[in-house]
BALOBA-1460 file (C-alpha; in Angstrom, 3 decimals):
// residues 266
<rec num="1" residu="m" x="116.087" y="330.172" z="231.341"/>
<rec num="2" residu="e" x="119.337" y="329.714" z="229.393"/>
<rec num="3" residu="d" x="120.617" y="326.128" z="229.487"/>
<rec num="4" residu="n" x="124.235" y="327.196" z="230.047"/>
<rec num="5" residu="l" x="123.348" y="328.784" z="233.394"/>
<rec num="6" residu="y" x="123.125" y="325.423" z="235.159"/>
<rec num="7" residu="a" x="123.930" y="321.710" z="234.897"/>
<rec num="8" residu="a" x="122.085" y="318.603" z="236.058"/>
<rec num="9" residu="f" x="123.803" y="316.493" z="238.726"/>
<rec num="10" residu="d" x="123.053" y="313.015" z="240.040"/>
<rec num="11" residu="v" x="122.671" y="313.473" z="243.802"/>
<rec num="12" residu="k" x="121.230" y="311.738" z="246.835"/>
<rec num="13" residu="e" x="118.317" y="313.413" z="248.596"/>
<rec num="14" residu="i" x="117.983" y="313.067" z="252.361"/>
<rec num="15" residu="a" x="114.545" y="311.680" z="253.208"/>
<rec num="16" residu="h" x="112.658" y="310.631" z="256.336"/>
<rec num="17" residu="d" x="111.155" y="307.156" z="256.535"/>
<rec num="18" residu="g" x="109.328" y="307.294" z="259.842"/>
<rec num="19" residu="e" x="112.074" y="307.776" z="262.441"/>
<rec num="20" residu="a" x="114.808" y="306.598" z="260.062"/>
<rec num="21" residu="l" x="116.783" y="308.552" z="257.498"/>
<rec num="22" residu="r" x="117.593" y="307.306" z="254.035"/>
<rec num="23" residu="l" x="119.174" y="308.587" z="250.816"/>
<rec num="24" residu="i" x="117.199" y="308.602" z="247.571"/>
<rec num="25" residu="a" x="118.875" y="308.869" z="244.167"/>
<rec num="26" residu="t" x="117.617" y="311.858" z="242.203"/>
<rec num="27" residu="e" x="118.706" y="314.609" z="239.823"/>
<rec num="28" residu="k" x="119.164" y="318.257" z="240.801"/>
<rec num="29" residu="n" x="120.097" y="321.330" z="238.795"/>
<rec num="30" residu="v" x="123.162" y="323.193" z="240.077"/>
<rec num="31" residu="i" x="123.927" y="326.831" z="239.289"/>
<rec num="32" residu="g" x="126.796" y="327.444" z="236.865"/>
<rec num="33" residu="e" x="129.887" y="329.619" z="237.162"/>
<rec num="34" residu="i" x="132.580" y="330.862" z="234.789"/>
<rec num="35" residu="s" x="135.775" y="332.843" z="235.231"/>
<rec num="36" residu="l" x="135.201" y="335.793" z="232.918"/>
<rec num="37" residu="k" x="138.382" y="337.468" z="231.687"/>
<rec num="38" residu="i" x="138.390" y="341.157" z="230.779"/>
<rec num="39" residu="f" x="141.092" y="342.212" z="228.341"/>
<rec num="40" residu="i" x="141.833" y="345.902" z="227.760"/>
<rec num="41" residu="n" x="143.899" y="346.766" z="224.691"/>
<rec num="42" residu="g" x="145.156" y="343.174" z="224.607"/>
<rec num="43" residu="t" x="146.167" y="342.960" z="228.289"/>
<rec num="44" residu="e" x="144.185" y="341.000" z="230.865"/>
<rec num="45" residu="y" x="142.795" y="343.466" z="233.404"/>
<rec num="46" residu="a" x="140.427" y="341.405" z="235.557"/>
<rec num="47" residu="s" x="138.982" y="337.958" z="236.124"/>
<rec num="48" residu="l" x="135.417" y="337.799" z="237.469"/>
<rec num="49" residu="l" x="133.545" y="334.737" z="238.718"/>
<rec num="50" residu="c" x="129.988" y="335.038" z="237.428"/>
<rec num="51" residu="l" x="127.072" y="333.526" z="235.540"/>
<rec num="52" residu="n" x="127.608" y="333.150" z="231.808"/>
<rec num="53" residu="q" x="125.171" y="335.873" z="230.776"/>
<rec num="54" residu="f" x="125.319" y="339.626" z="230.044"/>
<rec num="55" residu="t" x="129.092" y="339.277" z="229.791"/>
<rec num="56" residu="e" x="129.721" y="342.480" z="227.846"/>
<rec num="57" residu="e" x="127.433" y="344.430" z="230.155"/>
<rec num="58" residu="l" x="129.241" y="343.021" z="233.196"/>
<rec num="59" residu="a" x="132.621" y="344.065" z="231.789"/>
<rec num="60" residu="l" x="131.381" y="347.565" z="230.951"/>
<rec num="61" residu="g" x="129.732" y="348.032" z="234.335"/>
<rec num="62" residu="f" x="132.790" y="346.755" z="236.184"/>
<rec num="63" residu="l" x="135.087" y="349.166" z="234.338"/>
<rec num="64" residu="y" x="132.678" y="352.040" z="235.002"/>
<rec num="65" residu="s" x="132.454" y="351.163" z="238.705"/>
<rec num="66" residu="e" x="136.257" y="351.018" z="238.877"/>
<rec num="67" residu="g" x="136.570" y="354.449" z="237.232"/>
<rec num="68" residu="v" x="138.370" y="353.115" z="234.152"/>
<rec num="69" residu="i" x="135.657" y="354.423" z="231.802"/>
<rec num="70" residu="d" x="133.065" y="357.183" z="232.149"/>
<rec num="71" residu="s" x="130.807" y="356.475" z="229.140"/>
<rec num="72" residu="m" x="130.521" y="354.403" z="225.979"/>
<rec num="73" residu="d" x="132.536" y="357.114" z="224.230"/>
<rec num="74" residu="d" x="135.581" y="355.666" z="226.015"/>
<rec num="75" residu="i" x="135.078" y="352.322" z="224.238"/>
<rec num="76" residu="a" x="136.423" y="351.846" z="220.699"/>
<rec num="77" residu="s" x="135.262" y="348.215" z="220.445"/>
<rec num="78" residu="i" x="133.937" y="345.388" z="222.604"/>
<rec num="79" residu="t" x="133.454" y="341.702" z="221.737"/>
<rec num="80" residu="y" x="132.851" y="338.504" z="223.684"/>
<rec num="81" residu="n" x="134.794" y="335.305" z="222.952"/>
<rec num="82" residu="p" x="132.593" y="332.465" z="224.264"/>
<rec num="83" residu="r" x="135.339" y="329.865" z="223.810"/>
<rec num="84" residu="l" x="137.756" y="331.750" z="226.064"/>
<rec num="85" residu="f" x="135.068" y="333.259" z="228.318"/>
<rec num="86" residu="a" x="136.715" y="336.604" z="227.597"/>
<rec num="87" residu="v" x="135.469" y="340.119" z="226.858"/>
<rec num="88" residu="m" x="137.900" y="341.924" z="224.573"/>
<rec num="89" residu="i" x="137.824" y="345.720" z="224.898"/>
<rec num="90" residu="n" x="139.772" y="348.360" z="223.067"/>
<rec num="91" residu="l" x="139.670" y="351.815" z="224.602"/>
<rec num="92" residu="a" x="139.151" y="354.952" z="222.561"/>
<rec num="93" residu="p" x="142.254" y="356.963" z="221.615"/>
<rec num="94" residu="g" x="143.506" y="358.938" z="224.595"/>
<rec num="95" residu="r" x="142.090" y="356.519" z="227.173"/>
<rec num="96" residu="a" x="144.406" y="354.191" z="229.079"/>
<rec num="97" residu="v" x="144.524" y="352.052" z="232.188"/>
<rec num="98" residu="e" x="146.617" y="353.421" z="235.044"/>
<rec num="99" residu="k" x="149.943" y="351.561" z="235.182"/>
<rec num="100" residu="c" x="149.524" y="351.047" z="238.937"/>
<rec num="101" residu="e" x="146.302" y="349.079" z="238.379"/>
<rec num="102" residu="s" x="147.267" y="345.423" z="238.249"/>
<rec num="103" residu="l" x="145.238" y="342.356" z="237.333"/>
<rec num="104" residu="r" x="142.190" y="341.932" z="239.588"/>
<rec num="105" residu="s" x="140.791" y="338.502" z="240.431"/>
<rec num="106" residu="v" x="137.328" y="339.011" z="241.885"/>
<rec num="107" residu="t" x="135.399" y="336.305" z="243.705"/>
<rec num="108" residu="s" x="131.650" y="335.772" z="243.602"/>
<rec num="109" residu="g" x="131.231" y="336.456" z="247.317"/>
<rec num="110" residu="c" x="131.877" y="340.210" z="247.559"/>
<rec num="111" residu="g" x="135.136" y="339.389" z="249.324"/>
<rec num="112" residu="k" x="137.506" y="341.698" z="247.480"/>
<rec num="113" residu="c" x="140.356" y="343.270" z="249.398"/>
<rec num="114" residu="y" x="139.790" y="346.666" z="247.803"/>
<rec num="115" residu="t" x="136.274" y="347.374" z="249.009"/>
<rec num="116" residu="y" x="136.682" y="351.090" z="249.675"/>
<rec num="117" residu="i" x="136.912" y="353.919" z="247.186"/>
<rec num="118" residu="n" x="140.220" y="353.952" z="245.328"/>
<rec num="119" residu="p" x="141.923" y="357.235" z="246.320"/>
<rec num="120" residu="l" x="143.301" y="357.511" z="242.780"/>
<rec num="121" residu="k" x="139.714" y="357.611" z="241.456"/>
<rec num="122" residu="h" x="138.175" y="359.576" z="244.329"/>
<rec num="123" residu="e" x="137.055" y="362.467" z="242.099"/>
<rec num="124" residu="k" x="134.701" y="360.097" z="240.231"/>
<rec num="125" residu="f" x="132.687" y="359.303" z="243.387"/>
<rec num="126" residu="l" x="130.421" y="362.242" z="244.202"/>
<rec num="127" residu="a" x="127.774" y="362.788" z="246.848"/>
<rec num="128" residu="v" x="124.284" y="362.325" z="245.389"/>
<rec num="129" residu="s" x="122.588" y="365.698" z="245.047"/>
<rec num="130" residu="s" x="119.130" y="364.509" z="243.952"/>
<rec num="131" residu="a" x="116.327" y="366.155" z="245.934"/>
<rec num="132" residu="d" x="113.596" y="363.835" z="244.609"/>
<rec num="133" residu="r" x="111.331" y="362.228" z="247.190"/>
<rec num="134" residu="f" x="110.049" y="358.656" z="247.090"/>
<rec num="135" residu="p" x="106.782" y="357.351" z="248.652"/>
<rec num="136" residu="l" x="107.630" y="354.750" z="251.287"/>
<rec num="137" residu="s" x="104.483" y="352.779" z="250.437"/>
<rec num="138" residu="n" x="105.696" y="352.494" z="246.832"/>
<rec num="139" residu="i" x="109.102" y="351.218" z="247.992"/>
<rec num="140" residu="l" x="107.432" y="348.491" z="250.088"/>
<rec num="141" residu="h" x="105.190" y="347.516" z="247.156"/>
<rec num="142" residu="i" x="108.127" y="347.276" z="244.725"/>
<rec num="143" residu="m" x="110.128" y="345.190" z="247.200"/>
<rec num="144" residu="k" x="107.216" y="342.755" z="247.549"/>
<rec num="145" residu="d" x="107.098" y="342.269" z="243.761"/>
<rec num="146" residu="f" x="110.899" y="342.153" z="243.524"/>
<rec num="147" residu="e" x="111.115" y="339.214" z="245.951"/>
<rec num="148" residu="r" x="109.003" y="337.080" z="243.593"/>
<rec num="149" residu="r" x="110.828" y="337.870" z="240.342"/>
<rec num="150" residu="s" x="113.875" y="335.611" z="240.507"/>
<rec num="151" residu="e" x="113.108" y="332.622" z="238.269"/>
<rec num="152" residu="i" x="116.632" y="331.201" z="238.669"/>
<rec num="153" residu="y" x="116.432" y="331.399" z="242.467"/>
<rec num="154" residu="r" x="113.022" y="329.686" z="242.537"/>
<rec num="155" residu="e" x="114.113" y="326.836" z="240.247"/>
<rec num="156" residu="i" x="117.766" y="326.348" z="241.208"/>
<rec num="157" residu="g" x="118.895" y="328.770" z="243.948"/>
<rec num="158" residu="g" x="122.428" y="330.048" z="244.373"/>
<rec num="159" residu="v" x="121.907" y="333.561" z="242.999"/>
<rec num="160" residu="h" x="121.329" y="337.111" z="244.183"/>
<rec num="161" residu="s" x="119.153" y="339.613" z="242.370"/>
<rec num="162" residu="v" x="119.125" y="343.385" z="241.861"/>
<rec num="163" residu="l" x="116.474" y="345.660" z="240.371"/>
<rec num="164" residu="f" x="117.067" y="349.117" z="238.887"/>
<rec num="165" residu="h" x="113.674" y="350.813" z="239.068"/>
<rec num="166" residu="h" x="112.685" y="353.945" z="237.155"/>
<rec num="167" residu="g" x="109.343" y="354.976" z="235.709"/>
<rec num="168" residu="e" x="110.801" y="355.007" z="232.171"/>
<rec num="169" residu="f" x="113.239" y="352.089" z="232.254"/>
<rec num="170" residu="s" x="113.799" y="349.201" z="234.663"/>
<rec num="171" residu="v" x="116.409" y="346.432" z="234.688"/>
<rec num="172" residu="f" x="116.284" y="343.177" z="236.681"/>
<rec num="173" residu="n" x="119.389" y="340.995" z="236.946"/>
<rec num="174" residu="e" x="120.574" y="337.841" z="238.727"/>
<rec num="175" residu="d" x="124.047" y="336.469" z="239.363"/>
<rec num="176" residu="i" x="126.069" y="334.378" z="241.818"/>
<rec num="177" residu="g" x="127.584" y="337.648" z="243.111"/>
<rec num="178" residu="r" x="125.666" y="340.734" z="244.219"/>
<rec num="179" residu="h" x="128.411" y="342.996" z="242.882"/>
<rec num="180" residu="n" x="128.088" y="341.375" z="239.438"/>
<rec num="181" residu="c" x="124.364" y="342.211" z="239.384"/>
<rec num="182" residu="f" x="125.097" y="345.892" z="239.998"/>
<rec num="183" residu="d" x="127.810" y="345.972" z="237.338"/>
<rec num="184" residu="k" x="125.587" y="344.227" z="234.783"/>
<rec num="185" residu="i" x="122.839" y="346.772" z="235.386"/>
<rec num="186" residu="t" x="125.345" y="349.595" z="234.943"/>
<rec num="187" residu="g" x="126.467" y="347.986" z="231.684"/>
<rec num="188" residu="v" x="122.879" y="347.756" z="230.443"/>
<rec num="189" residu="l" x="122.340" y="351.449" z="231.251"/>
<rec num="190" residu="l" x="125.557" y="352.399" z="229.441"/>
<rec num="191" residu="k" x="124.704" y="350.358" z="226.340"/>
<rec num="192" residu="n" x="121.158" y="351.751" z="226.155"/>
<rec num="193" residu="s" x="122.138" y="355.406" z="226.796"/>
<rec num="194" residu="k" x="120.058" y="355.454" z="230.006"/>
<rec num="195" residu="m" x="122.651" y="356.724" z="232.500"/>
<rec num="196" residu="g" x="120.745" y="359.996" z="232.725"/>
<rec num="197" residu="l" x="117.953" y="358.204" z="234.615"/>
<rec num="198" residu="t" x="120.066" y="357.251" z="237.613"/>
<rec num="199" residu="e" x="119.580" y="360.458" z="239.600"/>
<rec num="200" residu="d" x="115.880" y="359.757" z="240.229"/>
<rec num="201" residu="a" x="115.881" y="355.952" z="240.299"/>
<rec num="202" residu="m" x="115.988" y="353.297" z="243.030"/>
<rec num="203" residu="l" x="117.950" y="350.068" z="243.424"/>
<rec num="204" residu="f" x="116.647" y="346.944" z="245.173"/>
<rec num="205" residu="v" x="118.958" y="344.116" z="246.247"/>
<rec num="206" residu="s" x="118.188" y="340.691" z="247.704"/>
<rec num="207" residu="g" x="121.241" y="340.380" z="249.952"/>
<rec num="208" residu="r" x="123.688" y="342.118" z="252.255"/>
<rec num="209" residu="v" x="124.991" y="345.602" z="251.400"/>
<rec num="210" residu="s" x="128.765" y="345.762" z="251.824"/>
<rec num="211" residu="s" x="131.028" y="348.771" z="251.345"/>
<rec num="212" residu="e" x="131.886" y="347.413" z="247.889"/>
<rec num="213" residu="i" x="128.208" y="347.463" z="246.899"/>
<rec num="214" residu="m" x="127.783" y="350.963" z="248.279"/>
<rec num="215" residu="t" x="130.717" y="352.305" z="246.243"/>
<rec num="216" residu="k" x="129.045" y="350.986" z="243.087"/>
<rec num="217" residu="v" x="125.797" y="352.760" z="244.017"/>
<rec num="218" residu="i" x="127.679" y="355.993" z="244.732"/>
<rec num="219" residu="r" x="129.537" y="355.791" z="241.409"/>
<rec num="220" residu="l" x="126.242" y="355.156" z="239.609"/>
<rec num="221" residu="g" x="124.601" y="358.112" z="241.365"/>
<rec num="222" residu="v" x="121.368" y="356.373" z="242.396"/>
<rec num="223" residu="p" x="119.862" y="358.131" z="245.463"/>
<rec num="224" residu="v" x="117.970" y="355.183" z="247.028"/>
<rec num="225" residu="l" x="119.169" y="351.660" z="247.819"/>
<rec num="226" residu="v" x="116.769" y="349.133" z="249.353"/>
<rec num="227" residu="s" x="117.927" y="345.767" z="250.709"/>
<rec num="228" residu="r" x="116.077" y="342.739" z="252.013"/>
<rec num="229" residu="s" x="119.058" y="342.134" z="254.282"/>
<rec num="230" residu="t" x="121.478" y="344.215" z="256.353"/>
<rec num="231" residu="p" x="124.094" y="346.813" z="255.480"/>
<rec num="232" residu="t" x="127.533" y="346.652" z="257.054"/>
<rec num="233" residu="v" x="128.776" y="349.500" z="259.259"/>
<rec num="234" residu="a" x="131.124" y="350.652" z="256.491"/>
<rec num="235" residu="a" x="128.273" y="350.673" z="253.953"/>
<rec num="236" residu="a" x="125.968" y="352.662" z="256.254"/>
<rec num="237" residu="n" x="128.732" y="355.207" z="256.923"/>
<rec num="238" residu="l" x="129.382" y="355.593" z="253.182"/>
<rec num="239" residu="a" x="125.644" y="356.070" z="252.586"/>
<rec num="240" residu="r" x="125.578" y="358.921" z="255.099"/>
<rec num="241" residu="e" x="128.768" y="360.479" z="253.755"/>
<rec num="242" residu="y" x="127.588" y="360.403" z="250.127"/>
<rec num="243" residu="n" x="123.917" y="361.247" z="250.744"/>
<rec num="244" residu="i" x="122.401" y="357.872" z="249.792"/>
<rec num="245" residu="t" x="119.027" y="356.879" z="251.231"/>
<rec num="246" residu="l" x="119.656" y="353.373" z="252.572"/>
<rec num="247" residu="l" x="116.969" y="350.965" z="253.757"/>
<rec num="248" residu="g" x="117.611" y="347.480" z="255.121"/>
<rec num="249" residu="y" x="115.646" y="344.441" z="256.250"/>
<rec num="250" residu="v" x="112.787" y="345.681" z="254.065"/>
<rec num="251" residu="r" x="109.896" y="343.232" z="253.847"/>
<rec num="252" residu="s" x="106.227" y="343.749" z="252.926"/>
<rec num="253" residu="k" x="105.374" y="346.027" z="255.866"/>
<rec num="254" residu="s" x="108.616" y="346.589" z="257.759"/>
<rec num="255" residu="g" x="112.228" y="347.701" z="257.513"/>
<rec num="256" residu="f" x="114.859" y="350.103" z="258.837"/>
<rec num="257" residu="v" x="116.138" y="353.423" z="257.470"/>
<rec num="258" residu="y" x="119.893" y="353.855" z="257.978"/>
<rec num="259" residu="s" x="120.362" y="357.164" z="256.177"/>
<rec num="260" residu="g" x="118.618" y="359.769" z="254.009"/>
<rec num="261" residu="e" x="115.146" y="359.614" z="255.560"/>
<rec num="262" residu="e" x="114.415" y="363.109" z="254.221"/>
<rec num="263" residu="r" x="113.867" y="361.583" z="250.762"/>
<rec num="264" residu="l" x="111.031" y="359.357" z="251.997"/>
<rec num="265" residu="l" x="107.393" y="360.403" z="251.723"/>
<rec num="266" residu="l" x="105.197" y="358.877" z="254.440"/>
């Protein structure tokens, strides 16, 4: 685990001494957080609260999810300045940011005010057409393994995790924000020229599925999203509208199917 992902704090642990309570001095690791700036052609475009890892991938995935870029061909250069916590991106000739798109400051709690699909980018969000079918028993097995993979969560806590699963290429990521995990995975796929795998892949997420998360899945074009927690009403409606198979509250032998059951093999 990277040292810059957490810091040690002197704390007091609550302990029981028979019927009495007492405080014991101890040391506990606390998850880290940075405000990552994304600059496009020299202008600050967004500020994201996140873990200090996969910074370039996060910036790329965020810009793809927002519809600013469509592939790595839209990027002329990308560098990370660790002193400023800033990703510096220059777009390819002919690419530009819409003038109406102002600076975005995005929290770590999926609490953005623009959680639905931007009408100016609506043509980039297409219904998933994949007709592939996925064995339900395999989904339950992958979820069981997925729940045990988060080293940061086991040792420190404070993070969510997301898994992109495909037979040829899988990506596991953790962050203080679920939306950051999805964007980092998208960035990894872009950098490794693996975007072509999305149409027959699955995504697994440890936490709640909001409308913001669902728009990222739609933009990515992955047909199956599996959560250990619940979707919101808006997310479930988007899943049905854009033909995403959505499962929630999935544990080792149980769960609920909110949309797209025709893709599941029993």
